[in-house]
C-alpha positions in Angstrom: 0.0 0.0 0.0 1.3 3.4 -1.0 -0.3 6.6 0.4 0.6 10.3 -0.2 -0.6 13.2 1.7 0.3 16.8 2.8 0.6 17.6 6.5 2.1 20.0 9.0 5.2 19.0 10.9 4.6 19.0 14.7 6.8 18.4 17.7 5.7 15.7 20.1 7.8 14.5 23.0 6.4 11.0 23.0 8.9 8.1 23.3 11.6 10.3 21.7 11.7 14.0 20.9 11.0 13.9 17.2 9.3 16.0 14.7 6.2 14.2 13.3 3.6 14.6 10.6 0.1 13.3 11.6 -1.5 11.0 9.1 -4.8 12.4 7.9 -7.9 10.5 9.2 -8.8 9.0 5.8 -5.3 7.6 5.3 -5.1 6.5 8.9 -8.3 4.4 8.3 -6.6 2.7 5.3 -3.6 1.9 7.3 -5.7 0.6 10.2 -7.5 -1.7 7.8 -4.2 -3.6 7.1 -2.5 -3.0 10.4 -2.9 -6.6 11.6 -1.0 -7.9 8.6 1.9 -5.5 8.9 2.5 -4.6 12.5 5.3 -6.1 14.4 3.7 -5.3 17.8 2.3 -2.5 20.0 0.4 -1.2 17.0 3.6 0.2 15.4 3.5 0.0 11.6 6.8 -0.3 9.6 7.0 2.1 6.6 9.2 3.5 3.9 8.8 7.2 3.9 9.7 9.8 1.3 9.8 13.5 2.0 11.3 15.6 -0.7 14.2 13.6 -2.3 14.9 11.7 0.9 13.6 8.2 1.5 14.0 6.4 4.8 12.7 3.5 6.9 10.8 4.1 10.0 7.7 3.0 12.0 4.5 4.9 12.3 3.4 5.5 15.9 -0.2 5.0 16.9 -1.6 8.1 18.5 -5.2 9.0 19.4 -6.7 6.6 16.9 -4.4 7.7 14.1 -0.7 7.6 13.4 2.3 9.9 13.5 5.1 9.7 10.9 8.5 10.4 12.5 10.8 12.7 10.6 14.3 11.7 11.5 16.9 14.5 12.2 18.8 13.5 9.1 15.7 14.1 7.0 14.9 17.4 8.8 18.4 18.6 7.8 18.4 17.2 4.3 15.0 18.6 3.4 15.0 21.7 5.7 11.9 20.6 7.6 11.0 22.5 10.7 8.0 22.4 13.1 5.1 24.2 11.4 6.3 23.4 7.8 3.8 21.8 5.5 5.3 18.8 3.7 4.3 16.1 1.3 4.7 12.6 2.7 4.8 9.5 0.6 4.3 6.3 2.7 4.9 2.7 1.6 3.3 0.6 4.3 5.2 -2.5 5.3 8.9 -3.3 5.8 9.8 -4.0 2.2 
């Protein structure tokens, strides 16, 4: 499954102080529909993410019935992403 959406980068302390982009509700519902087949536990969903020209592996965090996409520091620097920026996120759900 591949999804693409636009979202605002937010800061959330959570399990690690990262910048995240919340997955919109309609995309979160699509992810939730396949979550049992792709999760490796605790509701965490493996994904390949592309922001700008940078592609990286990460895991979506479940949050308030939806998901957050972590934006790693290396991606923040490479794509000049800061809290409050609106970015296009391309997700490939699953670990491969």
